[in-house]
LOFI-313122 format. One record per residue (C-alpha): residue number from 0; residue in one letter; x, y, z. Coordinates in steps of 0.001 Angstrom, whole numbers, plus 524288, in hexadecimal, padded with zeros to 5 digits. Layout:
BEGIN
- n/res/xx/yy/zz
- NUM/A/X/Y/Z;
...
***
This chain:
BEGIN
- n/res/xx/yy/zz
- 0/M/7B120/7774E/814BF;
- 1/R/7B7BB/778F8/80792;
- 2/E/7B65D/787B1/80868;
- 3/K/7BC42/787E5/81611;
- 4/Q/7C7B6/77F8D/811AD;
- 5/Y/7C9B4/78838/805C6;
- 6/L/7C999/79487/80E13;
- 7/K/7D324/78E95/817D2;
- 8/Q/7DCC3/78BB3/80CBC;
- 9/R/7DB94/7997E/80773;
- 10/Y/7DD5B/79FE5/814BE;
- 11/A/7E8E3/79711/817D5;
- 12/A/7EF80/79C6B/80B8D;
- 13/I/7EBCA/7AA41/80F89;
- 14/I/7F143/7A8EC/81D64;
- 15/S/7FD79/7A23F/8183F;
- 16/S/7FFC8/7ADC7/80F28;
- 17/V/7FDDF/7B74E/81A59;
- 18/G/80829/7AF91/821D6;
- 19/M/811C3/7B114/8166F;
- 20/I/80FA8/7BFC1/81631;
- 21/L/811F5/7C091/824DF;
- 22/L/81EBA/7B905/82354;
- 23/L/82356/7C29E/818FD;
- 24/S/81F06/7CE28/82129;
- 25/S/826BA/7C92F/82CEE;
- 26/A/832FE/7C9AF/8247E;
- 27/V/82FAE/7D77B/81FD5;
- 28/M/82E78/7DB88/82E10;
- 29/L/83CB3/7D829/830A8;
- 30/T/84231/7E0B5/825A9;
- 31/P/84320/7ED27/82E12;
- 32/L/84D39/7E5F3/83666;
- 33/L/856FD/7E80F/82B48;
- 34/I/857FA/7F605/83058;
- 35/L/85FA3/7F078/83BEC;
- 36/L/86B3B/7EE64/832D4;
- 37/S/86D1A/7FD1E/831C6;
- 38/H/86615/8017F/83E3F;
- 39/P/868D9/7F76F/84908;
- 40/G/863DF/80120/8531D;
- 41/E/855E9/7FDB8/84F49;
- 42/A/85755/7EFA5/853ED;
- 43/D/84E01/7F282/85F2F;
- 44/H/842BA/7F2FC/85572;
- 45/A/8461E/7E5F8/84F04;
- 46/W/83CAE/7DE6B/85798;
- 47/A/83195/7E74B/852E8;
- 48/F/83331/7E0B5/845AB;
- 49/G/8381D/7D35C/849F6;
- 50/L/82CA2/7CFD2/852B0;
- 51/P/8219D/7D307/84903;
- 52/S/82960/7CCC0/83E0F;
- 53/A/82AE0/7C02B/845D6;
- 54/S/81C6B/7C056/84981;
- 55/L/81883/7C279/83B52;
- 56/F/8218E/7B76F/83702;
- 57/L/81BD8/7ADCE/840CC;
- 58/L/80DE2/7B158/83D09;
- 59/G/8110D/7B072/82E93;
- 60/I/817FE/7A34B/82F62;
- 61/A/80CEF/79DB8/837AA;
- 62/L/80266/7A1EA/82DF5;
- 63/W/80A37/79D8E/82224;
- 64/K/80DB3/7901A/8276D;
- 65/A/8005F/78D64/82D64;
- 66/F/7F86B/790D7/8214B;
- 67/R/8014F/78E93/81589;
- 68/S/7FB7F/785B6/80B3A;
- 69/P/80229/77CE0/80138;
- 70/L/7F7DC/78121/7F74C;
- 71/N/7FB4E/78BE6/7EDA4;
- 72/I/7EFD6/794F1/7F010;
- 73/T/7ED0E/7A0E7/7E7B6;
- 74/L/7E636/7AB1E/7EFD9;
- 75/T/7DB1F/7B3E3/7EB73;
- 76/V/7DADE/7C2AC/7EC8A;
- 77/Q/7D1F0/7C1D3/7F877;
- 78/E/7DAE0/7B803/7FF32;
- 79/G/7E6A7/7C054/7FBBA;
- 80/G/7DF9F/7CBB1/80218;
- 81/I/7DE91/7C413/80EE6;
- 82/I/7ED33/7C114/80E98;
- 83/V/7F068/7CF42/80C10;
- 84/L/7E720/7D44C/8168D;
- 85/L/7EB91/7CAE6/82149;
- 86/S/7FA17/7CC02/81E6E;
- 87/W/7F9C2/7DAE6/81D99;
- 88/I/7F2B2/7DBF6/82AAD;
- 89/I/7FBF4/7D2AF/831C3;
- 90/V/8085E/7D893/82BF7;
- 91/I/803F6/7E675/82EF8;
- 92/L/800F6/7E2C3/83D1C;
- 93/F/80E98/7DCFE/83F07;
- 94/S/8154B/7E81E/837A6;
- 95/A/8102D/7F1DE/841A2;
- 96/W/817E8/7EB06/84C5A;
- 97/P/82510/7F1FD/849B1;
- 98/F/81E8E/7FF6B/849DB;
- 99/A/8184E/7FC8F/85701;
- 100/S/82472/7F647/85CEE;
- 101/A/82F5C/7FF05/857D7;
- 102/L/8282F/80C0D/8580D;
- 103/G/81EBE/809B8/86348;
- 104/L/812FC/80D40/85ADB;
- 105/P/8056C/808D7/85F5F;
- 106/Y/801BD/7FCD7/85763;
- 107/S/7F6DC/8042D/85028;
- 108/R/800F6/80E29/84B49;
- 109/A/80ABB/8036C/8481A;
- 110/L/80025/7FC59/8406C;
- 111/F/7FD0F/808EA/838FE;
- 112/E/80B67/80A25/83506;
- 113/S/80BA8/7FBE0/830F0;
- 114/V/7FF51/7FD33/828B3;
- 115/S/80467/809C0/822A5;
- 116/G/8110E/802E7/81EFE;
- 117/W/80B92/7F64B/81962;
- 118/T/800FB/7FD8B/811C8;
- 119/T/80B78/806ED/80C6E;
- 120/T/8040A/812A5/811B8;
- 121/G/80E77/81A5B/818E9;
- 122/L/80647/8214D/8232A;
- 123/S/80E32/82052/82FB2;
- 124/V/80D27/821BD/83E6F;
- 125/V/81BB3/81F1E/84098;
- 126/D/8250F/82A21/8442A;
- 127/V/82FEF/8278A/83A5F;
- 128/T/83940/830B1/84199;
- 129/S/839C2/8278B/84D53;
- 130/A/837E3/81A5E/84685;
- 131/G/843E3/811CD/84496;
- 132/K/848EC/80D78/8375E;
- 133/M/843C3/7FFA8/83963;
- 134/I/835D6/804C1/83AC9;
- 135/L/83767/80E19/82F47;
- 136/I/83C2A/80352/82632;
- 137/W/8313B/7FA5E/82B23;
- 138/R/8273A/80491/826C5;
- 139/S/82D5C/804E2/8194E;
- 140/I/82E67/7F60B/8183E;
- 141/I/82014/7F3B6/81B3D;
- 142/Q/81C73/7FDD5/810FA;
- 143/L/824FE/7F6F5/806FF;
- 144/A/81F24/7E9B0/80A69;
- 145/G/8115B/7EF18/80B08;
- 146/G/812BC/7F523/7FDA0;
- 147/A/816B5/7E81C/7F7CC;
- 148/G/80BF5/7E0FD/7FF0B;
- 149/L/80CA3/7D52E/807FB;
- 150/A/80699/7CC0A/7FDFF;
- 151/I/81072/7CFEE/7F391;
- 152/L/81B7E/7CD4D/7FD1F;
- 153/M/815F2/7BFD4/80022;
- 154/M/81340/7BBB9/7F23A;
- 155/S/8208B/7C002/7ED4E;
- 156/A/82819/7B930/7F802;
- 157/I/82149/7AD06/7FCC5;
- 158/V/81A3F/7A19E/7F698;
- 159/G/80C1A/7A099/7FACA;
- 160/P/7FE0D/7A296/7F668;
- 161/V/7FE10/7ABC6/7EAD5;
- 162/G/7F4DD/7B2A6/7E1A3;
- 163/V/7F1BC/7C01D/7DCE9;
- 164/G/7E7ED/7C0BA/7E815;
- 165/I/7F238/7C408/7F24A;
- 166/S/7F8CF/7CEE0/7EAB7;
- 167/S/7EBB6/7D430/7E5DE;
- 168/A/7E6ED/7D551/7F3CB;
- 169/E/7F29D/7DDE5/7F708;
- 170/G/7F092/7E718/7EB7A;
- 171/R/7F900/7DFDA/7E17F;
- 172/S/7EE8F/7DAF6/7D821;
- 173/D/7F6D8/7DCCD/7CBDC;
- 174/Q/801DE/7D32D/7C981;
- 175/L/80E8B/7D72E/7C2E4;
- 176/V/81013/7C99A/7BCF7;
- 177/P/806B3/7BE06/7BC63;
- 178/H/80D4F/7B677/7C770;
- 179/V/808DF/7BBEA/7D497;
- 180/R/81545/7B907/7DC52;
- 181/Q/81E1A/7BE2E/7D18D;
- 182/S/815C3/7CA67/7D0DF;
- 183/A/81743/7CC68/7DF93;
- 184/R/82603/7CB0A/7DE79;
- 185/L/82682/7D4F2/7D364;
- 186/V/81EF1/7DE98/7DBDC;
- 187/L/82905/7DCF0/7E6A5;
- 188/I/83460/7DE75/7DD12;
- 189/I/82ECA/7EB32/7D7A2;
- 190/Y/82BDE/7EFF0/7E556;
- 191/G/83976/7EC78/7EA30;
- 192/C/83FCD/7F382/7DEB5;
- 193/Y/837E2/7FFB5/7E1E7;
- 194/A/83CAB/7FF3A/7F00E;
- 195/L/84AF9/7FD1D/7EC73;
- 196/A/84AE4/807D0/7E21E;
- 197/G/84401/8110C/7EB7A;
- 198/T/84DDC/80EAF/7F660;
- 199/F/85958/81162/7ED57;
- 200/A/852E2/81D7C/7E773;
- 201/Y/84F87/82353/7F4C2;
- 202/W/85D62/820E4/7F986;
- 203/M/862F9/82785/7ED7C;
- 204/A/85997/832F6/7EF75;
- 205/G/85EEA/835A2/7FD0D;
- 206/M/857DB/82D0D/806F6;
- 207/S/85F4A/824F1/810DC;
- 208/P/85F11/81637/80E02;
- 209/F/8554D/813FF/8191C;
- 210/D/84C0C/81E9D/81468;
- 211/A/84DA0/819F0/80660;
- 212/V/8496E/80C0B/809B2;
- 213/N/83DDC/8108A/811EA;
- 214/H/838AF/81A2E/807EF;
- 215/S/83AC9/810E3/7FC98;
- 216/F/832CF/8064F/80376;
- 217/A/82847/8104C/806C3;
- 218/V/82755/81653/7F93D;
- 219/V/826C0/80A02/7F0D5;
- 220/S/81C21/804AF/7F9B2;
- 221/T/81523/811E8/7F8ED;
- 222/G/815D6/8115F/807C6;
- 223/G/81B20/81E7B/80BE7;
- 224/F/82167/81BBB/81920;
- 225/S/82D07/824C4/81ACD;
- 226/T/8384C/82555/82466;
- 227/R/8363E/8340A/8256A;
- 228/V/82B0C/83BEF/82B0D;
- 229/E/82B31/844A7/81F08;
- 230/S/82AFB/838D7/815D6;
- 231/I/831B0/83B9C/808B8;
- 232/G/830B6/84A2A/80BD9;
- 233/Y/83BBA/84849/815C6;
- 234/W/845C0/8485A/80AC6;
- 235/D/83F75/8533A/8029E;
- 236/S/846FF/84D65/7F74F;
- 237/T/84342/84DB1/7E8FD;
- 238/A/84B99/84191/7E69E;
- 239/I/844CC/8397C/7F124;
- 240/E/83760/83DDB/7EC6A;
- 241/A/83B73/83A57/7DE8B;
- 242/V/83EE2/82C9E/7E33C;
- 243/T/8322C/82B66/7EADB;
- 244/L/828C9/82F7B/7DFF6;
- 245/P/82B62/8244C/7D63A;
- 246/L/82C0F/81A57/7E136;
- 247/M/81EA9/81EA5/7E631;
- 248/I/818F3/81D61/7D886;
- 249/L/81F46/81012/7D643;
- 250/G/81A03/80B49/7E34F;
- 251/S/80C36/80F6B/7DFCF;
- 252/L/80C6B/80914/7D25C;
- 253/S/8068B/7FBAE/7D077;
- 254/F/810F7/7F111/7D0A1;
- 255/V/80B8F/7ECDB/7C360;
- 256/T/80EA7/7FA69/7BE09;
- 257/A/81C12/7F9EB/7C45F;
- 258/W/81E70/7EC9D/7BDFA;
- 259/L/81AA1/7F241/7B0BB;
- 260/L/823F2/7FDA9/7B2E1;
- 261/W/82E98/7F400/7B6C0;
- 262/R/82C9B/7ECC5/7A9DB;
- 263/G/82C3C/7F952/7A1DE;
- 264/K/81DCD/7F7F9/79DFA;
- 265/L/81B95/806B5/79DFD;
- 266/R/81010/80639/79495;
- 267/M/8088E/7FD53/79DBD;
- 268/V/80BED/8061B/7A942;
- 269/T/8067F/81229/7A274;
- 270/R/7F9A5/80AFF/79FAA;
- 271/N/7F779/8087A/7AE26;
- 272/G/7EC47/810AD/7B378;
- 273/E/7F2FA/812A8/7C0A1;
- 274/V/7FF31/8180F/7BA21;
- 275/R/7F707/82136/7B1A4;
- 276/L/7EFB0/8260F/7BDA3;
- 277/L/7FC80/8284D/7C4E7;
- 278/V/8025C/82FAC/7B96A;
- 279/V/7F6C6/838FC/7B989;
- 280/L/7F48B/83A55/7C834;
- 281/I/80272/83D1C/7CCE3;
- 282/P/80578/848CE/7C3F6;
- 283/L/7F7E7/84EBA/7C571;
- 284/S/7F7B0/84D40/7D442;
- 285/A/80596/85223/7D5F8;
- 286/A/802A5/85DFD/7CD75;
- 287/A/7F644/860EC/7D51F;
- 288/I/7FD38/85FD6/7E24B;
- 289/F/8084F/8686D/7DD4D;
- 290/L/7FF53/87321/7D818;
- 291/L/7F549/8734C/7E30C;
- 292/T/7FCDA/86EF8/7EF28;
- 293/S/80BAF/86DA1/7EF65;
- 294/H/80E80/87975/7E6AD;
- 295/T/8099C/882AB/7F13B;
- 296/L/80FC1/87B58/7FCB0;
- 297/Y/81DDC/879A0/7F853;
- 298/L/824D0/88587/7F327;
- 299/Q/82EF1/87E3A/7EB23;
- 300/L/82967/87970/7DE2B;
- 301/G/8317A/86CF3/7DE6E;
- 302/K/82CE7/86970/7EC13;
- 303/S/81E82/86B9B/7E8DA;
- 304/I/81F90/86308/7DCB0;
- 305/R/826A6/85853/7E439;
- 306/V/81C45/85879/7EEE2;
- 307/A/8110C/857E4/7E50F;
- 308/V/816D2/84C5D/7DDAE;
- 309/F/81B6E/844B5/7E99A;
- 310/E/80EE9/845F4/7F18B;
- 311/T/806AE/8425C/7E5B2;
- 312/V/80E78/835FD/7E303;
- 313/T/80F68/831D2/7F144;
- 314/A/8008F/83309/7F2BE;
- 315/I/7FC52/82BAE/7E685;
- 316/T/8067F/820FD/7E835;
- 317/T/8022F/81FC0/7F689;
- 318/T/81068/82051/7FAEC;
- 319/G/80EC5/82A73/80596;
- 320/F/81C32/830DB/8057D;
- 321/S/81B6D/83FAB/806AF;
- 322/T/82495/84B34/804E7;
- 323/V/81C54/8558C/80BCA;
- 324/S/811D1/85675/81643;
- 325/Y/803E7/8599E/8123C;
- 326/G/800AF/86328/81D25;
- 327/N/800ED/86EF1/81401;
- 328/W/7FAD7/86883/80805;
- 329/N/7EE06/86DF1/802F2;
- 330/A/7E171/8660E/80193;
- 331/F/7E374/863A8/7F305;
- 332/G/7F0AD/85D11/7F4C4;
- 333/M/7EBD5/854AD/8000E;
- 334/F/7DF96/85089/7F8B3;
- 335/L/7E755/84CB9/7EC9F;
- 336/L/7F08D/84465/7F4D3;
- 337/I/7E4A9/83DA5/7FAE8;
- 338/I/7DF5D/83A6E/7ED57;
- 339/L/7EC8D/83518/7E902;
- 340/M/7EDD6/82CD8/7F567;
- 341/L/7E055/826FB/7F33A;
- 342/I/7E387/82385/7E501;
- 343/G/7F02B/81CCA/7E8FC;
- 344/G/7F988/8146D/7E119;
- 345/G/7F8B9/80966/7D761;
- 346/T/7F2A1/7FBFD/7D90B;
- 347/C/7FC0C/7F0D3/7DBD6;
- 348/S/80598/7FA9B/7E1D3;
- 349/T/809DD/7FE40/7EF91;
- 350/A/80131/80A62/7EFAD;
- 351/G/7F3DA/80C59/7F5E7;
- 352/G/7E7CE/81493/7F31E;
- 353/I/7DC28/811CC/7EA61;
- 354/K/7E62D/80E6E/7DFC5;
- 355/Q/7E85E/8153C/7D2D2;
- 356/F/7E274/80A3C/7CABA;
- 357/R/7D52B/80BE9/7D137;
- 358/V/7D589/81AB1/7CF57;
- 359/Y/7D9A3/818FE/7C126;
- 360/L/7CE62/80F6D/7BF44;
- 361/L/7C4D4/81991/7C49F;
- 362/W/7C9F9/8235F/7BAC1;
- 363/K/7C87F/81984/7AFB3;
- 364/M/7BA96/81693/7B41B;
- 365/L/7B743/824FF/7B2CE;
- 366/Y/7BCEC/824E2/7A505;
- 367/W/7B58D/81871/7A15B;
- 368/E/7A8A3/81DC7/7A692;
- 369/I/7A9D2/82A65/79EA4;
- 370/K/7ADAB/8227D/792A5;
- 371/R/7A20B/81956/79474;
- 372/Y/79869/824C3/7945B;
- 373/L/79E09/82992/78769;
- 374/M/79CAC/81C68/78097;
- 375/P/7907D/81530/77B8F;
- 376/R/7890B/80D9E/7860A;
- 377/T/78BB5/8006C/77FC0;
- 378/T/79A61/80265/77FD0;
- 379/V/7A1E8/7F8DC/7885A;
- 380/L/7ACC2/80080/78ECE;
- 381/E/7B94E/7F975/79284;
- 382/R/7C0C2/7FE51/79E6A;
- 383/P/7CF2B/7FAEA/79C6D;
- 384/M/7DA5E/7FFC7/7A4CF;
- 385/W/7E848/7FBDD/7A7E2;
- 386/E/7EAE3/7F5E0/7B52C;
- 387/G/7F948/7F30B/7B6FC;
- 388/N/7FD87/7EBBB/7AAD2;
- 389/R/7EFD3/7E70A/7A751;
- 390/R/7E4FD/7ED33/79F59;
- 391/V/7D899/7EA14/7A6D6;
- 392/F/7CA47/7ECA6/7A3EC;
- 393/V/7C36A/7F24C/7AFB0;
- 394/D/7B680/7EBB1/7B2CA;
- 395/D/7AB9A/7EFEA/7BBEA;
- 396/A/7B04D/7E6F7/7C6D6;
- 397/R/7BDA8/7ED81/7C6F2;
- 398/I/7B774/7FAF9/7C74B;
- 399/R/7AE9D/7F6B2/7D274;
- 400/Q/7BA67/7F1CA/7DA4F;
- 401/V/7C183/7FEAF/7D882;
- 402/M/7B5A6/806B6/7DC46;
- 403/V/7B33C/7FE9E/7E88A;
- 404/F/7C16E/7FFF3/7EC9B;
- 405/I/7C1AA/80EAE/7EA9F;
- 406/F/7B4D4/81045/7F200;
- 407/L/7BA09/80824/7FD57;
- 408/Y/7C6EC/80F90/7FD46;
- 409/L/7C099/81D03/7FD6A;
- 410/A/7B650/81908/8077B;
- 411/T/7C12D/81446/8108A;
- 412/Y/7C8A1/820E1/80E03;
- 413/V/7BCF5/82943/811DF;
- 414/F/7BA88/820F6/81E0C;
- 415/G/7C8C6/82208/8222C;
- 416/V/7C8E9/830BC/8202A;
- 417/M/7BCDF/831DD/828C9;
- 418/I/7C3AF/82A4A/833B1;
- 419/L/7CFB3/8331A/8330A;
- 420/C/7C6C3/83F0E/83373;
- 421/A/7BFE6/8393B/83F59;
- 422/C/7CD4B/8380D/845E8;
- 423/G/7CED3/846C9/844ED;
- 424/Y/7D686/848AC/83865;
- 425/S/7D26F/852AF/82E2B;
- 426/L/7CB7F/84E37/821C1;
- 427/G/7D710/85201/81943;
- 428/D/7E0F2/84AAF/82198;
- 429/S/7D7F8/83ED3/82277;
- 430/L/7D5D8/83E5F/813B7;
- 431/F/7E486/83EF6/8114A;
- 432/E/7E923/8359A/81BE2;
- 433/F/7DF08/82B01/8194B;
- 434/A/7E166/82B9C/80A92;
- 435/S/7EFA9/8295F/80DE8;
- 436/A/7EC86/81DCE/816C9;
- 437/I/7E2C5/816B9/80E15;
- 438/G/7EB24/81948/8020B;
- 439/T/7F738/813FD/80939;
- 440/V/7FE4A/820B9/805F9;
- 441/G/80477/825EC/8127B;
- 442/L/8039B/834AD/81074;
- 443/S/7FF1E/83B78/81CD4;
- 444/V/7FA5C/848A7/8217F;
- 445/G/7FD8E/84531/82F94;
- 446/V/7F196/83D51/83384;
- 447/T/7F920/8308A/834E7;
- 448/T/8012F/830F8/8415C;
- 449/A/803AB/827FA/84CD3;
- 450/Q/7FA67/83080/854BB;
- 451/M/7EEB6/82F84/84B83;
- 452/P/7E1E9/82A3A/85138;
- 453/D/7E03B/81B74/850FA;
- 454/A/7D41C/81C50/84851;
- 455/A/7DB91/823E5/83DF0;
- 456/L/7E754/81AD6/83F0F;
- 457/W/7DF69/80E53/83D40;
- 458/T/7D786/8145F/83233;
- 459/E/7E3F3/8177A/82ABD;
- 460/T/7E99C/80A12/82DFC;
- 461/I/7DDD2/8030A/82816;
- 462/A/7DDD4/80C3B/81C66;
- 463/M/7EC16/8094D/8194F;
- 464/F/7E990/7FAA7/81A1E;
- 465/L/7DD80/7FB48/8116C;
- 466/G/7E473/8045E/807EF;
- 467/R/7EFDE/7FAFA/80607;
- 468/L/7E83C/7EE3A/804C7;
- 469/E/7DC93/7F4A3/7FE2E;
- 470/F/7CF1D/7F3C4/8041F;
- 471/I/7C92B/7E8B7/7FC3D;
- 472/V/7D3F3/7DEFF/7FFC0;
- 473/V/7D254/7E16B/80E47;
- 474/L/7C36D/7E0DC/80DF7;
- 475/V/7C298/7D4C2/8055D;
- 476/S/7CCF8/7CDAF/80D65;
- 477/L/7C5E5/7D056/81A2D;
- 478/L/7B8D8/7CC01/81469;
- 479/K/7BEED/7BF98/80EC7;
- 480/I/7C554/7BC10/81BBA;
- 481/G/7B835/7BDDC/82289;
- 482/G/7B095/7B61A/81864;
- 483/D/7BA5A/7AAE1/817A1;
- 484/G/7BB4B/7AA8C/8266E;
- 485/R/7AC9A/7A8BC/827AB;
- 486/R/7ACA3/79DCC/81D89;
- 487/M/7B7BD/79691/82459;
- 488/L/7B158/797C1/831AF;
- 489/A/7A3AF/79427/82CF9;
- 490/R/79F8C/78677/830F2;
- 491/T/79B16/77CDA/8268F;
- 492/P/78E5B/774F5/828A2;
- 493/K/79679/76902/82CCF;
- 494/E/79DC6/77107/836F3;
- 495/K/790C8/775D1/83C80;
***
C-alpha cells in the first residue's frame, strides 16, 4: 500500500509537470499569428493555430489542476525522462495540426514535418514555394523551441517540481550554475542572444527581415529549415555564409562552453575535449573535401573553398543548411559528410549525433590502452579528461555507458539503412539520408519527399525522435512506465 501511495504521488507530480509544459506550448502555438500584423491576408489560416492551441491549453490546465501537489518534489532522472517523453509526444502531435489544416498534407506527412521541426532536424516534406509565411515562421519557431527543450522552457518560466533529472533527461546534464532554475534561465538568455544577433547579422548581410528571422531561428537551433528550396545556396553570398558559419558552431557548442566563453574563461574552453576535437576535425575535413571533391567540381577557387568549409561545418554541427546539391559529388565527399553527421555536435547543446564528447572519449581510450601496455603491470593508470568546466576521472562504468550508447546508435543506423534500401533506394542514398535523420542534421540527397513510401517516412520519423531525445532516455522511460504501472495495478493480499 505504501509503495502504491508513493508511486501515485510521484506520478501526480509527473503529470502535473506535463500539464505545465502543455500550457506553455499552447502559448508558443499562437506566436505565428503575429504575422497577421504585416500580412493580414493570411487570416484564413489563423484557425489552424487557434484550435490546436486552445485544445492544448484545455488539456494542459486540466492535467495541471487535477494533479498538482502542494509538496515540493524533486524528480529523479528517470521521472524526468517520463515527463520529457510524454510532453514531447503530445506537443509534436498537436504541432502537426497546422501543417495538415493549412497545407492539406496527410497527417502522417504533417507529423513528419512536426517531428523534424521539434527535433531540429530540418528534413522537410513541405513545398516552401507554396507555403504561406505563417507556416514558414511556425517551422522556424518549433525549431527554436525544440533546440531549447521543453523542460528548459518549463523550468525557467514556471514554478513546479524541479531537479537536475528533468534537464538531464532532455540532454542538459551539465548545469551552468548550481541552481537548476537559474541555470535554465541562463541557457535561455544565451540562446536568445544568439537568435537576436543572428537576425541582425543576416539582415545586415542582405536578407529580408522575414528571411533573417527564419534563418536565425533555424541556425542557432542547428535546425536547418529554410524559406528557400536552395537553402543558403539561394543567396550565393559570401557575407551570408560568413554569418552562418559562426552561428552554426555556436549552436553546436555545449551551453557550458558558451557560458565559459561569455565569461572570458578561454583557458578552460581550450581544455575541453569537444573543442579540441572540433578544432582538429573541421580544418582536416574541409581540406580533404576541397582537395578530393569540391576542387574538381567548381572551377572558381573561392567557390570550391567556400563549399568545402560550409558543407563540413553544416554536417558536423548537424545544422543541415546547404549551399550546393550533392548530385555530382564523388563517393569520398559523401562518405566524409556521413561520418561527420554521425559524430554530430557537443553534449548539452542543440545538436544531434553520437556527440563529440563520446568520440573524444573513444580516442582517449585508445591512447590510455597504448600507454597501459608500455607501463609496468602494477601501475595504476588514471584517466582524467576535461568535461565542460570540470576535470573528471573516467571510470569503467562511464566507459561502459558510452560503448552501449554507441553500439545502440550504430545498430539502429544499420537497421534504418536496411529499411530504406528495402524501399528501393540505393545503398549510398540510404546511408546518407538515414545518417541525416538519426543525427538530426537535415541534409538530403532527395530521398525525403512528400511522395516517399510510408515505411521510409515512419522510419525516418522514429529516427529523428530517438536522435533528439537519445535512445536510453526513451527506452528507460518506457520500461519505467510499464514497471510502475504493473506495481500500481497489482492487488495486495488484503485486496485479494
